[in-house]
FIPA-166806 format. One record per residue (C-alpha): chain; x negated, y, z negated; residue number from 0; residue in three letters. Coordinates in steps of 0.05 Angstrom, whole numbers. Layout:
<nodes>
NODE/bavex/xx/yy/zz/tise/zavex
NODE/A/X/Y/Z/NUM/ALA
...
</nodes>
This chain:
<nodes>
NODE/bavex/xx/yy/zz/tise/zavex
NODE/A/466/-218/-460/0/MET
NODE/A/412/-264/-429/1/GLU
NODE/A/451/-269/-364/2/ARG
NODE/A/457/-193/-361/3/HIS
NODE/A/382/-185/-374/4/PHE
NODE/A/365/-233/-317/5/GLU
NODE/A/411/-197/-270/6/ALA
NODE/A/377/-131/-288/7/ASP
NODE/A/309/-161/-275/8/LEU
NODE/A/332/-187/-208/9/GLN
NODE/A/357/-118/-190/10/THR
NODE/A/287/-90/-206/11/VAL
NODE/A/256/-143/-160/12/ARG
NODE/A/304/-126/-104/13/GLU
NODE/A/291/-51/-110/14/ARG
NODE/A/216/-63/-108/15/LEU
NODE/A/225/-104/-45/16/LEU
NODE/A/266/-48/-15/17/ALA
NODE/A/212/2/-33/18/MET
NODE/A/159/-44/-4/19/GLY
NODE/A/198/-48/61/20/SER
NODE/A/200/28/66/21/VAL
NODE/A/125/31/51/22/ALA
NODE/A/110/-18/107/23/GLU
NODE/A/151/22/155/24/THR
NODE/A/115/86/135/25/MET
NODE/A/46/53/146/26/ILE
NODE/A/67/27/214/27/ARG
NODE/A/99/92/239/28/GLN
NODE/A/43/137/214/29/SER
NODE/A/-9/97/252/30/VAL
NODE/A/35/92/313/31/ARG
NODE/A/41/168/313/32/ALA
NODE/A/-34/172/317/33/LEU
NODE/A/-49/115/365/34/VAL
NODE/A/9/126/413/35/GLU
NODE/A/5/201/405/36/ARG
NODE/A/78/205/385/37/GLU
NODE/A/83/266/340/38/GLU
NODE/A/158/255/333/39/SER
NODE/A/144/196/288/40/LEU
NODE/A/111/242/237/41/VAL
NODE/A/177/271/216/42/GLN
NODE/A/205/201/208/43/THR
NODE/A/149/185/159/44/VAL
NODE/A/162/249/120/45/LEU
NODE/A/236/232/116/46/THR
NODE/A/219/164/86/47/HIS
NODE/A/178/198/32/48/GLU
NODE/A/241/225/-1/49/GLU
NODE/A/271/156/0/50/GLU
NODE/A/209/128/-33/51/MET
NODE/A/211/181/-87/52/ASP
NODE/A/284/165/-104/53/LEU
NODE/A/270/91/-107/54/LEU
NODE/A/210/103/-152/55/CYS
NODE/A/252/143/-201/56/ILE
NODE/A/307/91/-201/57/GLU
NODE/A/260/33/-214/58/ILE
NODE/A/224/69/-271/59/ASP
NODE/A/292/85/-302/60/ASP
NODE/A/314/13/-298/61/ARG
NODE/A/249/-12/-328/62/CYS
NODE/A/251/38/-385/63/PHE
NODE/A/323/18/-400/64/THR
NODE/A/304/-56/-402/65/LEU
NODE/A/246/-41/-449/66/LEU
NODE/A/288/2/-495/67/ALA
NODE/A/351/-39/-499/68/LEU
NODE/A/327/-111/-490/69/GLN
NODE/A/260/-110/-527/70/GLN
NODE/A/232/-165/-483/71/PRO
NODE/A/177/-211/-506/72/MET
NODE/A/117/-246/-474/73/ALA
NODE/A/127/-263/-401/74/SER
NODE/A/188/-217/-392/75/ASP
NODE/A/149/-159/-422/76/LEU
NODE/A/91/-173/-374/77/ARG
NODE/A/139/-174/-316/78/LEU
NODE/A/171/-108/-333/79/ILE
NODE/A/106/-71/-346/80/THR
NODE/A/77/-101/-281/81/ALA
NODE/A/140/-77/-244/82/ALA
NODE/A/127/-6/-268/83/MET
NODE/A/54/-9/-245/84/LYS
NODE/A/75/-39/-178/85/ILE
NODE/A/126/16/-170/86/ASN
NODE/A/71/68/-179/87/ALA
NODE/A/25/33/-129/88/ASP
NODE/A/81/31/-77/89/LEU
NODE/A/94/105/-86/90/GLU
NODE/A/20/119/-75/91/ARG
NODE/A/21/75/-12/92/ILE
NODE/A/76/119/14/93/GLY
NODE/A/35/181/-3/94/ASP
NODE/A/-24/153/36/95/GLN
NODE/A/21/140/96/96/ALA
NODE/A/44/212/93/97/VAL
NODE/A/-29/234/91/98/ASN
NODE/A/-42/192/154/99/ILE
NODE/A/18/223/189/100/ALA
NODE/A/-4/294/171/101/GLU
NODE/A/-75/278/195/102/GLN
NODE/A/-45/251/260/103/ALA
NODE/A/-15/320/274/104/VAL
NODE/A/-84/351/269/105/ARG
NODE/A/-117/298/312/106/VAL
NODE/A/-64/302/366/107/LEU
NODE/A/-79/375/376/108/ALA
NODE/A/-142/352/412/109/HIS
NODE/A/-155/304/471/110/PRO
NODE/A/-164/230/452/111/PRO
NODE/A/-234/214/426/112/LEU
NODE/A/-236/139/438/113/LYS
NODE/A/-189/80/445/114/PRO
NODE/A/-161/62/377/115/GLN
NODE/A/-173/-11/360/116/ILE
NODE/A/-201/-14/289/117/ASP
NODE/A/-151/33/257/118/LEU
NODE/A/-90/-7/281/119/PRO
NODE/A/-125/-70/257/120/ARG
NODE/A/-137/-38/189/121/MET
NODE/A/-64/-16/187/122/ALA
NODE/A/-40/-86/205/123/GLU
NODE/A/-80/-118/149/124/ILE
NODE/A/-59/-65/98/125/ALA
NODE/A/14/-72/117/126/GLU
NODE/A/11/-147/111/127/ARG
NODE/A/-25/-142/44/128/MET
NODE/A/31/-97/19/129/THR
NODE/A/86/-145/43/130/ARG
NODE/A/53/-208/16/131/GLU
NODE/A/34/-178/-51/132/SER
NODE/A/108/-164/-63/133/LEU
NODE/A/126/-234/-38/134/ASP
NODE/A/77/-261/-89/135/ALA
NODE/A/109/-219/-143/136/PHE
NODE/A/180/-244/-128/137/VAL
NODE/A/157/-316/-121/138/ARG
NODE/A/108/-312/-180/139/LYS
NODE/A/55/-341/-133/140/ASP
NODE/A/-14/-330/-161/141/ALA
NODE/A/-47/-368/-104/142/LYS
NODE/A/-18/-321/-52/143/LEU
NODE/A/-39/-262/-96/144/ALA
NODE/A/-111/-286/-97/145/ARG
NODE/A/-112/-293/-21/146/SER
NODE/A/-93/-219/-17/147/ILE
NODE/A/-152/-199/-60/148/LEU
NODE/A/-200/-230/-9/149/ALA
NODE/A/-171/-188/48/150/ARG
NODE/A/-190/-123/14/151/ASP
NODE/A/-262/-136/34/152/ASP
NODE/A/-242/-142/107/153/GLU
NODE/A/-210/-73/105/154/VAL
NODE/A/-272/-44/72/155/ASP
NODE/A/-316/-72/127/156/GLN
NODE/A/-271/-44/181/157/LEU
NODE/A/-273/25/147/158/LYS
NODE/A/-349/23/147/159/ASP
NODE/A/-349/3/221/160/HIS
NODE/A/-302/60/239/161/VAL
NODE/A/-349/109/203/162/PHE
NODE/A/-411/83/239/163/ARG
NODE/A/-378/87/308/164/VAL
NODE/A/-350/157/297/165/LEU
NODE/A/-416/181/268/166/LEU
NODE/A/-449/164/334/167/THR
NODE/A/-397/206/371/168/TYR
NODE/A/-410/265/324/169/MET
NODE/A/-485/260/333/170/MET
NODE/A/-480/256/408/171/ALA
NODE/A/-430/313/416/172/ASP
NODE/A/-416/364/361/173/PRO
NODE/A/-352/381/397/174/GLY
NODE/A/-322/315/373/175/THR
NODE/A/-335/329/299/176/ILE
NODE/A/-266/354/280/177/GLU
NODE/A/-230/296/314/178/ARG
NODE/A/-279/244/287/179/ALA
NODE/A/-273/270/216/180/LEU
NODE/A/-197/265/222/181/GLY
NODE/A/-202/192/243/182/LEU
NODE/A/-251/178/187/183/ILE
NODE/A/-201/206/137/184/LEU
NODE/A/-147/161/167/185/VAL
NODE/A/-191/101/155/186/SER
NODE/A/-201/122/83/187/ARG
NODE/A/-125/129/73/188/HIS
NODE/A/-116/58/101/189/LEU
NODE/A/-170/33/54/190/GLU
NODE/A/-133/64/-5/191/ARG
NODE/A/-68/30/18/192/ILE
NODE/A/-105/-37/16/193/ALA
NODE/A/-132/-20/-53/194/ASP
NODE/A/-61/-7/-78/195/HIS
NODE/A/-37/-73/-48/196/ALA
NODE/A/-96/-106/-84/197/THR
NODE/A/-73/-75/-149/198/ASN
NODE/A/-4/-105/-139/199/ILE
NODE/A/-35/-174/-127/200/ALA
NODE/A/-76/-167/-191/201/GLU
NODE/A/-12/-150/-228/202/ASP
NODE/A/21/-213/-201/203/VAL
NODE/A/-36/-255/-229/204/ILE
NODE/A/-27/-220/-296/205/PHE
NODE/A/48/-236/-296/206/VAL
NODE/A/39/-309/-277/207/VAL
NODE/A/-24/-328/-315/208/GLU
NODE/A/-28/-274/-369/209/ALA
NODE/A/-98/-261/-342/210/LYS
NODE/A/-127/-192/-326/211/ASP
NODE/A/-172/-202/-266/212/VAL
NODE/A/-189/-129/-254/213/ARG
NODE/A/-265/-119/-250/214/HIS
NODE/A/-275/-194/-259/215/HIS
NODE/A/-296/-217/-190/216/HIS
NODE/A/-307/-290/-207/217/GLU
NODE/A/-239/-297/-240/218/GLU
NODE/A/-207/-263/-180/219/ARG
NODE/A/-231/-319/-136/220/LYS
NODE/A/-214/-376/-184/221/ALA
</nodes>
């Protein structure tokens, strides 16, 4: 029975990693669609959304089955409940990538506003945070998880910078307002992706240390 339980837990981990890989691809392709003005990539992102939804349902079903049939205790219970929360955060990351792709379609209907530097940088950080938060989960690495928490501030700073730069464009030329607002929305979607990756990292700390570090900034840095 114990061997079967461990095998089921390992399957949950593997499916979460698969879901994370799809989420990373969606982030990368949605931003590429915007930056490289490749509208064909938007449909690819939308196709991945269905894959994410199916994985989300499968993982939840597996976790509910483990809770119902195995009645896990202590650390195993923390791991399963964290897996369900991580599953939800990954689904929302996919939703944010879809939002970026859909916003890209609107932005691409107009001439380019400015060279895109900050948004690809935000996407790179958010994508890496997503990947490493799942690595931390699989490896039960609280130290790696804490390093991810610190990067959320960098994404927030980049979002604020994007807003300030685009605000100057809108003030100088009202004709840029629609395009600038679209790019500001993209920066907010990327910020939300980083927030979800941060949630995953916090869940890892909860699994490993049985410590809830949400809203406890000093403990997050410990």
